N, CA and C atoms as an extended XYZ file, in Angstrom:
543
Properties=species:S:1:pos:R:3:atomname:S:1:resname:S:1:resid:I:1 pbc="F F F"
N        -5.175       -7.843      -21.551 N   UNK     1
C        -5.510       -8.162      -20.178 CA  UNK     1
C        -5.977       -6.916      -19.411 C   UNK     1
N        -5.340       -5.755      -19.689 N   UNK     2
C        -5.741       -4.528      -19.002 CA  UNK     2
C        -7.179       -4.147      -19.345 C   UNK     2
N        -7.592       -4.417      -20.569 N   UNK     3
C        -8.980       -4.143      -20.953 CA  UNK     3
C        -9.935       -5.016      -20.151 C   UNK     3
N        -9.543       -6.261      -19.923 N   UNK     4
C       -10.363       -7.176      -19.130 CA  UNK     4
C       -10.465       -6.682      -17.679 C   UNK     4
N        -9.356       -6.239      -17.119 N   UNK     5
C        -9.351       -5.701      -15.753 CA  UNK     5
C       -10.230       -4.454      -15.693 C   UNK     5
N       -10.105       -3.591      -16.673 N   UNK     6
C       -10.925       -2.371      -16.736 CA  UNK     6
C       -12.416       -2.725      -16.791 C   UNK     6
N       -12.770       -3.690      -17.603 N   UNK     7
C       -14.176       -4.111      -17.710 CA  UNK     7
C       -14.671       -4.721      -16.398 C   UNK     7
N       -13.808       -5.498      -15.735 N   UNK     8
C       -14.169       -6.084      -14.449 CA  UNK     8
C       -14.487       -4.981      -13.432 C   UNK     8
N       -13.621       -3.979      -13.362 N   UNK     9
C       -13.839       -2.885      -12.419 CA  UNK     9
C       -15.105       -2.109      -12.765 C   UNK     9
N       -15.315       -1.848      -14.041 N   UNK    10
C       -16.518       -1.138      -14.479 CA  UNK    10
C       -17.780       -1.934      -14.162 C   UNK    10
N       -17.698       -3.257      -14.309 N   UNK    11
C       -18.829       -4.124      -14.008 CA  UNK    11
C       -19.286       -3.938      -12.559 C   UNK    11
N       -18.333       -3.741      -11.669 N   UNK    12
C       -18.646       -3.533      -10.255 CA  UNK    12
C       -18.791       -2.057       -9.892 C   UNK    12
N       -18.737       -1.181      -10.913 N   UNK    13
C       -18.975        0.242      -10.703 CA  UNK    13
C       -17.779        1.034      -10.209 C   UNK    13
N       -16.583        0.467      -10.292 N   UNK    14
C       -15.387        1.133       -9.782 CA  UNK    14
C       -14.709        1.980      -10.840 C   UNK    14
N       -14.191        3.113      -10.405 N   UNK    15
C       -13.416        4.003      -11.268 CA  UNK    15
C       -12.065        4.232      -10.589 C   UNK    15
N       -11.023        3.720      -11.193 N   UNK    16
C        -9.676        3.869      -10.657 CA  UNK    16
C        -8.978        4.997      -11.395 C   UNK    16
N        -8.515        5.979      -10.632 N   UNK    17
C        -7.740        7.072      -11.220 CA  UNK    17
C        -6.403        6.515      -11.677 C   UNK    17
N        -6.026        6.804      -12.879 N   UNK    18
C        -4.768        6.293      -13.411 CA  UNK    18
C        -3.624        7.286      -13.240 C   UNK    18
N        -3.876        8.378      -12.492 N   UNK    19
C        -2.812        9.347      -12.242 CA  UNK    19
C        -1.704        8.693      -11.430 C   UNK    19
N        -0.497        8.939      -11.867 N   UNK    20
C         0.665        8.531      -11.085 CA  UNK    20
C         1.726        9.607      -11.279 C   UNK    20
N         2.541        9.823      -10.273 N   UNK    21
C         3.556       10.866      -10.369 CA  UNK    21
C         4.538       10.598      -11.502 C   UNK    21
N         4.714       11.567      -12.333 N   UNK    22
C         5.612       11.452      -13.484 CA  UNK    22
C         7.047       11.220      -13.020 C   UNK    22
N         7.667       10.188      -13.537 N   UNK    23
C         9.072        9.926      -13.272 CA  UNK    23
C         9.385        9.252      -11.945 C   UNK    23
N         8.397        9.043      -11.103 N   UNK    24
C         8.645        8.400       -9.808 CA  UNK    24
C         8.855        6.905      -10.030 C   UNK    24
N        10.014        6.405       -9.594 N   UNK    25
C        10.338        4.995       -9.808 CA  UNK    25
C        10.424        4.205       -8.514 C   UNK    25
N        10.484        4.913       -7.383 N   UNK    26
C        10.594        4.230       -6.099 CA  UNK    26
C         9.772        4.991       -5.070 C   UNK    26
N         9.031        4.246       -4.258 N   UNK    27
C         8.258        4.886       -3.189 CA  UNK    27
C         7.754        3.847       -2.210 C   UNK    27
N         7.554        4.309       -0.990 N   UNK    28
C         6.796        3.554       -0.003 CA  UNK    28
C         5.352        3.987       -0.225 C   UNK    28
N         4.481        3.057       -0.516 N   UNK    29
C         3.073        3.373       -0.772 CA  UNK    29
C         2.279        3.090        0.496 C   UNK    29
N         1.559        4.100        0.957 N   UNK    30
C         0.699        3.946        2.121 CA  UNK    30
C        -0.733        3.988        1.627 C   UNK    30
N        -1.458        2.887        1.826 N   UNK    31
C        -2.832        2.765        1.353 CA  UNK    31
C        -3.796        2.830        2.530 C   UNK    31
N        -4.842        3.603        2.346 N   UNK    32
C        -5.835        3.686        3.409 CA  UNK    32
C        -7.172        4.170        2.876 C   UNK    32
N        -8.218        3.946        3.579 N   UNK    33
C        -8.270        3.110        4.776 CA  UNK    33
C        -8.294        1.628        4.399 C   UNK    33
N        -7.836        0.812        5.320 N   UNK    34
C        -7.792       -0.634        5.089 CA  UNK    34
C        -8.801       -1.297        6.024 C   UNK    34
N        -9.970       -1.644        5.484 N   UNK    35
C       -11.024       -2.234        6.316 CA  UNK    35
C       -11.535       -3.567        5.789 C   UNK    35
N       -11.001       -4.026        4.644 N   UNK    36
C       -11.543       -5.226        4.015 CA  UNK    36
C       -10.477       -5.901        3.164 C   UNK    36
N       -10.622       -7.199        2.950 N   UNK    37
C        -9.719       -7.903        2.035 CA  UNK    37
C        -9.908       -7.431        0.595 C   UNK    37
N       -11.050       -6.825        0.296 N   UNK    38
C       -11.287       -6.280       -1.038 CA  UNK    38
C       -10.290       -5.172       -1.368 C   UNK    38
N        -9.755       -4.502       -0.363 N   UNK    39
C        -8.786       -3.427       -0.587 CA  UNK    39
C        -7.599       -3.948       -1.393 C   UNK    39
N        -7.118       -5.136       -1.026 N   UNK    40
C        -5.984       -5.713       -1.737 CA  UNK    40
C        -6.349       -6.008       -3.188 C   UNK    40
N        -7.513       -6.586       -3.393 N   UNK    41
C        -7.932       -6.960       -4.754 CA  UNK    41
C        -8.040       -5.726       -5.641 C   UNK    41
N        -8.755       -4.710       -5.167 N   UNK    42
C        -8.906       -3.502       -5.987 CA  UNK    42
C        -7.572       -2.774       -6.143 C   UNK    42
N        -6.773       -2.759       -5.098 N   UNK    43
C        -5.457       -2.122       -5.176 CA  UNK    43
C        -4.546       -2.817       -6.160 C   UNK    43
N        -4.551       -4.139       -6.117 N   UNK    44
C        -3.706       -4.904       -7.039 CA  UNK    44
C        -4.140       -4.670       -8.490 C   UNK    44
N        -5.451       -4.630       -8.719 N   UNK    45
C        -5.959       -4.358      -10.072 CA  UNK    45
C        -5.581       -2.949      -10.522 C   UNK    45
N        -5.640       -1.991       -9.598 N   UNK    46
C        -5.261       -0.610       -9.932 CA  UNK    46
C        -3.793       -0.543      -10.334 C   UNK    46
N        -2.919       -1.207       -9.578 N   UNK    47
C        -1.503       -1.230       -9.922 CA  UNK    47
C        -1.308       -1.849      -11.308 C   UNK    47
N        -2.027       -2.900      -11.580 N   UNK    48
C        -1.917       -3.556      -12.876 CA  UNK    48
C        -2.311       -2.595      -14.004 C   UNK    48
N        -3.406       -1.869      -13.805 N   UNK    49
C        -3.858       -0.924      -14.828 CA  UNK    49
C        -2.853        0.207      -15.045 C   UNK    49
N        -2.082        0.547      -14.016 N   UNK    50
C        -1.104        1.635      -14.115 CA  UNK    50
C         0.266        1.157      -14.565 C   UNK    50
N         0.365       -0.120      -14.891 N   UNK    51
C         1.643       -0.707      -15.322 CA  UNK    51
C         2.695       -0.623      -14.216 C   UNK    51
N         2.282       -0.823      -12.971 N   UNK    52
C         3.203       -0.798      -11.840 CA  UNK    52
C         3.176       -2.143      -11.130 C   UNK    52
N         4.328       -2.549      -10.615 N   UNK    53
C         4.414       -3.782       -9.834 CA  UNK    53
C         4.523       -3.377       -8.366 C   UNK    53
N         3.432       -3.492       -7.648 N   UNK    54
C         3.457       -3.236       -6.209 CA  UNK    54
C         4.005       -4.452       -5.492 C   UNK    54
N         4.779       -4.233       -4.460 N   UNK    55
C         5.307       -5.322       -3.640 CA  UNK    55
C         4.675       -5.202       -2.261 C   UNK    55
N         4.504       -6.321       -1.581 N   UNK    56
C         3.796       -6.377       -0.316 CA  UNK    56
C         4.545       -7.301        0.622 C   UNK    56
N         4.579       -6.955        1.903 N   UNK    57
C         5.187       -7.828        2.903 CA  UNK    57
C         4.108       -8.782        3.401 C   UNK    57
N         4.401      -10.083        3.343 N   UNK    58
C         3.428      -11.115        3.712 CA  UNK    58
C         4.121      -12.137        4.624 C   UNK    58
N         3.375      -12.628        5.615 N   UNK    59
C         3.920      -13.641        6.525 CA  UNK    59
C         4.506      -14.813        5.743 C   UNK    59
N         5.714      -15.201        6.109 N   UNK    60
C         6.404      -16.307        5.440 CA  UNK    60
C         5.597      -17.607        5.540 C   UNK    60
N         4.798      -17.738        6.612 N   UNK    61
C         3.985      -18.942        6.825 CA  UNK    61
C         3.035      -19.221        5.658 C   UNK    61
N         2.678      -18.201        4.905 N   UNK    62
C         1.726      -18.365        3.803 CA  UNK    62
C         2.383      -18.805        2.496 C   UNK    62
N         3.704      -18.943        2.503 N   UNK    63
C         4.416      -19.303        1.275 CA  UNK    63
C         4.592      -20.809        1.148 C   UNK    63
N         3.480      -21.528        1.206 N   UNK    64
C         3.483      -22.957        0.957 CA  UNK    64
C         2.838      -23.177       -0.418 C   UNK    64
N         3.139      -24.312       -1.039 N   UNK    65
C         2.600      -24.607       -2.366 CA  UNK    65
C         1.107      -24.936       -2.254 C   UNK    65
N         0.284      -24.430       -3.125 N   UNK    66
C         0.516      -23.570       -4.279 CA  UNK    66
C         0.349      -22.080       -3.971 C   UNK    66
N        -0.095      -21.738       -2.746 N   UNK    67
C        -0.346      -20.330       -2.419 CA  UNK    67
C         0.908      -19.478       -2.563 C   UNK    67
N         2.060      -20.011       -2.184 N   UNK    68
C         3.313      -19.262       -2.275 CA  UNK    68
C         3.632      -18.822       -3.693 C   UNK    68
N         3.350      -19.686       -4.662 N   UNK    69
C         3.590      -19.349       -6.067 CA  UNK    69
C         2.718      -18.165       -6.474 C   UNK    69
N         1.452      -18.215       -6.088 N   UNK    70
C         0.523      -17.117       -6.388 CA  UNK    70
C         0.959      -15.826       -5.700 C   UNK    70
N         1.319      -15.908       -4.423 N   UNK    71
C         1.742      -14.716       -3.689 CA  UNK    71
C         2.956      -14.060       -4.334 C   UNK    71
N         3.934      -14.868       -4.705 N   UNK    72
C         5.130      -14.311       -5.368 CA  UNK    72
C         4.764      -13.653       -6.689 C   UNK    72
N         3.853      -14.268       -7.444 N   UNK    73
C         3.423      -13.687       -8.717 CA  UNK    73
C         2.714      -12.350       -8.507 C   UNK    73
N         2.053      -12.202       -7.353 N   UNK    74
C         1.348      -10.958       -7.040 CA  UNK    74
C         2.256       -9.896       -6.424 C   UNK    74
N         3.528      -10.234       -6.207 N   UNK    75
C         4.486       -9.257       -5.699 CA  UNK    75
C         4.793       -9.358       -4.223 C   UNK    75
N         4.423      -10.459       -3.593 N   UNK    76
C         4.637      -10.603       -2.150 CA  UNK    76
C         6.113      -10.826       -1.823 C   UNK    76
N         6.530      -10.244       -0.716 N   UNK    77
C         7.866      -10.436       -0.162 CA  UNK    77
C         7.673      -11.184        1.156 C   UNK    77
N         8.232      -12.394        1.296 N   UNK    78
C         8.028      -13.155        2.532 CA  UNK    78
C         8.743      -12.533        3.730 C   UNK    78
N         8.051      -12.508        4.867 N   UNK    79
C         8.599      -11.965        6.112 CA  UNK    79
C         8.509      -13.048        7.174 C   UNK    79
N         9.638      -13.360        7.802 N   UNK    80
C         9.671      -14.350        8.875 CA  UNK    80
C         9.488      -13.608       10.195 C   UNK    80
N         8.273      -13.649       10.738 N   UNK    81
C         7.963      -12.923       11.972 CA  UNK    81
C         8.518      -13.613       13.213 C   UNK    81
N         8.961      -14.880       13.094 N   UNK    82
C         9.491      -15.590       14.258 CA  UNK    82
C        10.893      -15.113       14.604 C   UNK    82
N        11.564      -14.496       13.662 N   UNK    83
C        12.916      -13.982       13.886 CA  UNK    83
C        12.840      -12.485       14.134 C   UNK    83
N        13.832      -11.983       14.833 N   UNK    84
C        13.902      -10.550       15.082 CA  UNK    84
C        14.601       -9.900       13.886 C   UNK    84
N        13.856       -9.771       12.797 N   UNK    85
C        14.403       -9.197       11.575 CA  UNK    85
C        14.336       -7.673       11.652 C   UNK    85
N        15.261       -7.047       11.011 N   UNK    86
C        15.167       -5.601       10.876 CA  UNK    86
C        14.638       -5.346        9.470 C   UNK    86
N        13.309       -5.330        9.366 N   UNK    87
C        12.666       -5.200        8.058 CA  UNK    87
C        12.994       -3.874        7.388 C   UNK    87
N        13.175       -2.828        8.185 N   UNK    88
C        13.525       -1.526        7.605 CA  UNK    88
C        14.837       -1.640        6.841 C   UNK    88
N        15.848       -2.265        7.455 N   UNK    89
C        17.131       -2.426        6.764 CA  UNK    89
C        17.006       -3.337        5.551 C   UNK    89
N        16.262       -4.438        5.704 N   UNK    90
C        16.102       -5.392        4.612 CA  UNK    90
C        15.438       -4.742        3.396 C   UNK    90
N        14.307       -4.065        3.608 N   UNK    91
C        13.585       -3.471        2.478 CA  UNK    91
C        14.338       -2.255        1.947 C   UNK    91
N        15.049       -1.542        2.809 N   UNK    92
C        15.877       -0.426        2.346 CA  UNK    92
C        16.935       -0.922        1.367 C   UNK    92
N        17.500       -2.095        1.642 N   UNK    93
C        18.476       -2.701        0.731 CA  UNK    93
C        17.819       -3.032       -0.610 C   UNK    93
N        16.568       -3.509       -0.561 N   UNK    94
C        15.858       -3.782       -1.818 CA  UNK    94
C        15.703       -2.509       -2.645 C   UNK    94
N        15.411       -1.391       -1.985 N   UNK    95
C        15.291       -0.113       -2.697 CA  UNK    95
C        16.607        0.253       -3.371 C   UNK    95
N        17.736       -0.030       -2.717 N   UNK    96
C        19.041        0.272       -3.312 CA  UNK    96
C        19.316       -0.612       -4.519 C   UNK    96
N        18.872       -1.862       -4.455 N   UNK    97
C        19.172       -2.834       -5.504 CA  UNK    97
C        18.287       -2.713       -6.737 C   UNK    97
N        17.069       -2.243       -6.556 N   UNK    98
C        16.091       -2.226       -7.644 CA  UNK    98
C        16.055       -0.867       -8.335 C   UNK    98
N        15.827       -0.916       -9.634 N   UNK    99
C        15.677        0.317      -10.400 CA  UNK    99
C        14.296        0.925      -10.165 C   UNK    99
N        13.301        0.063       -9.997 N   UNK   100
C        11.933        0.514       -9.738 CA  UNK   100
C        11.353       -0.360       -8.628 C   UNK   100
N        10.765        0.282       -7.602 N   UNK   101
C        10.203       -0.478       -6.498 CA  UNK   101
C         9.140        0.349       -5.780 C   UNK   101
N         7.966       -0.238       -5.639 N   UNK   102
C         6.867        0.356       -4.887 CA  UNK   102
C         6.428       -0.678       -3.860 C   UNK   102
N         6.679       -0.399       -2.578 N   UNK   103
C         6.322       -1.326       -1.508 CA  UNK   103
C         5.092       -0.761       -0.800 C   UNK   103
N         4.029       -1.549       -0.783 N   UNK   104
C         2.727       -1.100       -0.281 CA  UNK   104
C         2.552       -1.503        1.188 C   UNK   104
N         2.089       -0.537        1.981 N   UNK   105
C         1.814       -0.754        3.401 CA  UNK   105
C         0.407       -0.294        3.742 C   UNK   105
N        -0.228       -1.010        4.647 N   UNK   106
C        -1.456       -0.545        5.289 CA  UNK   106
C        -1.066       -0.318        6.742 C   UNK   106
N        -0.792        0.933        7.111 N   UNK   107
C        -0.170        1.201        8.412 CA  UNK   107
C        -1.040        0.902        9.624 C   UNK   107
N        -2.348        0.691        9.418 N   UNK   108
C        -3.172        0.289       10.555 CA  UNK   108
C        -2.728       -1.079       11.067 C   UNK   108
N        -2.167       -1.899       10.164 N   UNK   109
C        -1.690       -3.225       10.533 CA  UNK   109
C        -2.802       -4.242       10.720 C   UNK   109
N        -4.029       -3.839       10.465 N   UNK   110
C        -5.195       -4.698       10.640 CA  UNK   110
C        -6.341       -4.107        9.827 C   UNK   110
N        -7.381       -4.917        9.608 N   UNK   111
C        -8.550       -4.386        8.915 CA  UNK   111
C        -9.515       -3.731        9.898 C   UNK   111
N        -9.254       -3.875       11.182 N   UNK   112
C       -10.088       -3.242       12.208 CA  UNK   112
C        -9.550       -1.846       12.502 C   UNK   112
N       -10.387       -1.026       13.149 N   UNK   113
C        -9.938        0.319       13.514 CA  UNK   113
C        -8.736        0.229       14.440 C   UNK   113
N        -7.707        0.992       14.134 N   UNK   114
C        -6.510        1.045       14.967 CA  UNK   114
C        -5.945        2.458       14.905 C   UNK   114
N        -6.083        3.234       15.977 N   UNK   115
C        -5.559        4.599       15.963 CA  UNK   115
C        -4.036        4.646       16.034 C   UNK   115
N        -3.413        3.546       16.457 N   UNK   116
C        -1.957        3.496       16.620 CA  UNK   116
C        -1.315        2.799       15.428 C   UNK   116
N        -0.986        3.602       14.433 N   UNK   117
C        -0.397        3.041       13.226 CA  UNK   117
C         0.992        2.493       13.494 C   UNK   117
N         1.336        1.442       12.760 N   UNK   118
C         2.700        0.940       12.759 CA  UNK   118
C         3.544        1.969       11.997 C   UNK   118
N         4.750        2.214       12.454 N   UNK   119
C         5.562        3.302       11.889 CA  UNK   119
C         6.698        2.821       10.999 C   UNK   119
N         6.791        1.508       10.786 N   UNK   120
C         7.880        0.981        9.968 CA  UNK   120
C         7.931        1.579        8.572 C   UNK   120
N         6.762        1.810        7.968 N   UNK   121
C         6.731        2.395        6.616 CA  UNK   121
C         7.438        3.752        6.605 C   UNK   121
N         7.238        4.506        7.675 N   UNK   122
C         7.798        5.860        7.758 CA  UNK   122
C         9.325        5.794        7.884 C   UNK   122
N         9.798        4.943        8.802 N   UNK   123
C        11.242        4.808        8.991 CA  UNK   123
C        11.911        4.222        7.759 C   UNK   123
N        11.205        3.360        7.055 N   UNK   124
C        11.723        2.811        5.806 CA  UNK   124
C        11.907        3.918        4.769 C   UNK   124
N        10.898        4.772        4.614 N   UNK   125
C        11.003        5.873        3.643 CA  UNK   125
C        12.198        6.767        3.970 C   UNK   125
N        12.396        7.068        5.255 N   UNK   126
C        13.543        7.898        5.654 CA  UNK   126
C        14.861        7.200        5.330 C   UNK   126
N        14.978        5.925        5.735 N   UNK   127
C        16.239        5.197        5.541 CA  UNK   127
C        16.549        5.000        4.058 C   UNK   127
N        15.536        4.651        3.280 N   UNK   128
C        15.746        4.395        1.849 CA  UNK   128
C        15.802        5.689        1.032 C   UNK   128
N        15.472        6.807        1.691 N   UNK   129
C        15.458        8.120        1.027 CA  UNK   129
C        14.523        8.126       -0.181 C   UNK   129
N        13.309        7.611        0.056 N   UNK   130
C        12.277        7.616       -0.982 CA  UNK   130
C        11.041        8.309       -0.416 C   UNK   130
N        10.204        8.864       -1.284 N   UNK   131
C         8.980        9.508       -0.796 CA  UNK   131
C         7.919        8.476       -0.412 C   UNK   131
N         6.898        8.985        0.248 N   UNK   132
C         5.726        8.177        0.584 CA  UNK   132
C         4.639        8.552       -0.411 C   UNK   132
N         4.133        7.570       -1.115 N   UNK   133
C         3.070        7.785       -2.093 CA  UNK   133
C         1.755        7.387       -1.444 C   UNK   133
N         0.862        8.355       -1.277 N   UNK   134
C        -0.416        8.097       -0.623 CA  UNK   134
C        -1.399        7.517       -1.624 C   UNK   134
N        -1.991        6.377       -1.273 N   UNK   135
C        -2.987        5.712       -2.117 CA  UNK   135
C        -4.269        5.585       -1.312 C   UNK   135
N        -5.396        5.677       -1.998 N   UNK   136
C        -6.673        5.639       -1.295 CA  UNK   136
C        -7.643        4.677       -1.960 C   UNK   136
N        -8.597        4.256       -1.159 N   UNK   137
C        -9.749        3.505       -1.653 CA  UNK   137
C       -10.961        4.115       -0.967 C   UNK   137
N       -12.005        4.371       -1.737 N   UNK   138
C       -13.212        4.983       -1.187 CA  UNK   138
C       -14.421        4.190       -1.669 C   UNK   138
N       -14.974        3.379       -0.777 N   UNK   139
C       -16.078        2.495       -1.153 CA  UNK   139
C       -17.366        3.242       -1.488 C   UNK   139
N       -17.754        4.319       -0.750 N   UNK   140
C       -19.002        4.999       -1.120 CA  UNK   140
C       -19.011        5.528       -2.558 C   UNK   140
N       -17.886        6.089       -2.996 N   UNK   141
C       -17.822        6.618       -4.365 CA  UNK   141
C       -17.255        5.593       -5.347 C   UNK   141
N       -16.809        4.433       -4.827 N   UNK   142
C       -16.195        3.379       -5.636 CA  UNK   142
C       -15.048        3.926       -6.488 C   UNK   142
N       -14.150        4.649       -5.804 N   UNK   143
C       -12.976        5.202       -6.473 CA  UNK   143
C       -11.724        4.789       -5.709 C   UNK   143
N       -10.623        4.860       -6.386 N   UNK   144
C        -9.336        4.572       -5.771 CA  UNK   144
C        -8.228        5.091       -6.656 C   UNK   144
N        -7.047        5.126       -6.109 N   UNK   145
C        -5.890        5.578       -6.872 CA  UNK   145
C        -4.862        6.224       -5.972 C   UNK   145
N        -3.952        6.952       -6.578 N   UNK   146
C        -2.943        7.684       -5.824 CA  UNK   146
C        -3.454        9.081       -5.553 C   UNK   146
N        -3.157        9.588       -4.378 N   UNK   147
C        -3.590       10.918       -3.970 CA  UNK   147
C        -2.484       11.938       -4.187 C   UNK   147
N        -1.319       11.667       -3.612 N   UNK   148
C        -0.195       12.607       -3.734 CA  UNK   148
C         1.086       11.972       -3.231 C   UNK   148
N         2.186       12.660       -3.505 N   UNK   149
C         3.494       12.259       -3.001 CA  UNK   149
C         3.744       13.055       -1.728 C   UNK   149
N         4.136       12.355       -0.671 N   UNK   150
C         4.402       12.977        0.628 CA  UNK   150
C         5.875       12.782        0.946 C   UNK   150
N         6.556       13.868        1.271 N   UNK   151
C         7.972       13.784        1.622 CA  UNK   151
C         8.115       13.878        3.141 C   UNK   151
N         8.602       12.815        3.788 N   UNK   152
C         8.729       12.844        5.245 CA  UNK   152
C         9.713       13.919        5.699 C   UNK   152
N         9.366       14.580        6.794 N   UNK   153
C        10.198       15.673        7.313 CA  UNK   153
C        11.139       15.211        8.416 C   UNK   153
N        10.885       14.029        8.981 N   UNK   154
C        11.652       13.563       10.119 CA  UNK   154
C        10.876       13.695       11.424 C   UNK   154
N         9.798       14.464       11.402 N   UNK   155
C         8.922       14.594       12.573 CA  UNK   155
C         7.833       13.535       12.428 C   UNK   155
N         8.111       12.330       12.926 N   UNK   156
C         7.258       11.173       12.675 CA  UNK   156
C         5.817       11.405       13.123 C   UNK   156
N         5.611       11.939       14.317 N   UNK   157
C         4.246       12.098       14.817 CA  UNK   157
C         3.453       13.113       13.995 C   UNK   157
N         4.070       14.239       13.677 N   UNK   158
C         3.382       15.262       12.880 CA  UNK   158
C         3.104       14.750       11.468 C   UNK   158
N         4.058       14.050       10.890 N   UNK   159
C         3.871       13.549        9.524 CA  UNK   159
C         2.790       12.478        9.463 C   UNK   159
N         2.782       11.567       10.438 N   UNK   160
C         1.753       10.521       10.432 CA  UNK   160
C         0.376       11.150       10.637 C   UNK   160
N         0.280       12.158       11.495 N   UNK   161
C        -0.993       12.853       11.679 CA  UNK   161
C        -1.432       13.511       10.364 C   UNK   161
N        -0.492       14.121        9.647 N   UNK   162
C        -0.814       14.751        8.357 CA  UNK   162
C        -1.300       13.697        7.352 C   UNK   162
N        -0.651       12.537        7.329 N   UNK   163
C        -1.056       11.467        6.412 CA  UNK   163
C        -2.442       10.954        6.787 C   UNK   163
N        -2.685       10.783        8.091 N   UNK   164
C        -4.004       10.335        8.550 CA  UNK   164
C        -5.088       11.321        8.123 C   UNK   164
N        -4.802       12.611        8.228 N   UNK   165
C        -5.791       13.628        7.826 CA  UNK   165
C        -6.083       13.548        6.332 C   UNK   165
N        -5.056       13.328        5.539 N   UNK   166
C        -5.247       13.256        4.086 CA  UNK   166
C        -6.049       12.013        3.702 C   UNK   166
N        -5.701       10.859        4.285 N   UNK   167
C        -6.389        9.618        3.942 CA  UNK   167
C        -7.710        9.461        4.695 C   UNK   167
N        -7.886       10.212        5.779 N   UNK   168
C        -9.092       10.124        6.588 CA  UNK   168
C       -10.350       10.623        5.897 C   UNK   168
N       -10.192       11.318        4.783 N   UNK   169
C       -11.363       11.801        4.035 CA  UNK   169
C       -12.060       10.678        3.262 C   UNK   169
N       -11.403        9.523        3.165 N   UNK   170
C       -11.951        8.402        2.408 CA  UNK   170
C       -12.550        7.371        3.348 C   UNK   170
N       -13.514        6.621        2.846 N   UNK   171
C       -14.219        5.621        3.652 CA  UNK   171
C       -13.995        4.229        3.073 C   UNK   171
N       -13.681        3.303        3.957 N   UNK   172
C       -13.491        1.919        3.552 CA  UNK   172
C       -14.815        1.182        3.433 C   UNK   172
N       -14.748       -0.078        3.121 N   UNK   173
C       -15.950       -0.911        3.016 CA  UNK   173
C       -16.719       -0.898        4.330 C   UNK   173
N       -15.990       -0.855        5.424 N   UNK   174
C       -16.589       -0.776        6.758 CA  UNK   174
C       -16.128        0.538        7.392 C   UNK   174
N       -16.861        1.640        7.137 N   UNK   175
C       -16.403        2.982        7.525 CA  UNK   175
C       -16.110        3.141        9.015 C   UNK   175
N       -16.809        2.387        9.859 N   UNK   176
C       -16.570        2.505       11.305 CA  UNK   176
C       -15.177        2.028       11.696 C   UNK   176
N       -14.507        1.324       10.807 N   UNK   177
C       -13.158        0.827       11.060 CA  UNK   177
C       -12.099        1.695       10.395 C   UNK   177
N       -12.493        2.813        9.826 N   UNK   178
C       -11.587        3.645        9.037 CA  UNK   178
C       -10.643        4.497        9.851 C   UNK   178
N       -10.030        5.451        9.170 N   UNK   179
C        -9.002        6.302        9.741 CA  UNK   179
C        -9.642        7.492       10.450 C   UNK   179
N        -9.219        7.720       11.672 N   UNK   180
C        -9.637        8.894       12.400 CA  UNK   180
C        -8.373        9.631       12.807 C   UNK   180
N        -8.237       10.866       12.343 N   UNK   181
C        -7.011       11.631       12.633 CA  UNK   181
C        -7.133       12.345       13.963 C   UNK   181
């Protein structure tokens, strides 16, 4: 199956870096820039090629049959937005329970340009005591993969600015909606 995924990506001209941090079993993954639904497709294929199971937070409303079955198979974690859930505590507990866990976030919170990133991913990494793994997608060069491991310092604003600068070098499918640090 991985050969088929590799051929599919090559057919569309994509080259996914298969580098992943040696020995890393848990991380909050921050992917950017997020400007298109294609980001999820290419990201999911990249995780598959790297033998990693990425998990994603998805609105609970989408977990109806048959879509819910597909979402769960793709690693989705249902989130009930109608309740005042403390997602940081909930996902932090998942990190404690699992031997291996990579939870993927697009901190813009939308496919449109948003200079005000959601910070839940950052607080989750601190609470769960796991690093932030930076992942990128670059449509002009048709490349994607992991960039580096980022260890949060506790200075949320400075760290998010540093992450924006690192991921801001890449361009999404719609570059005008990308990351500006």
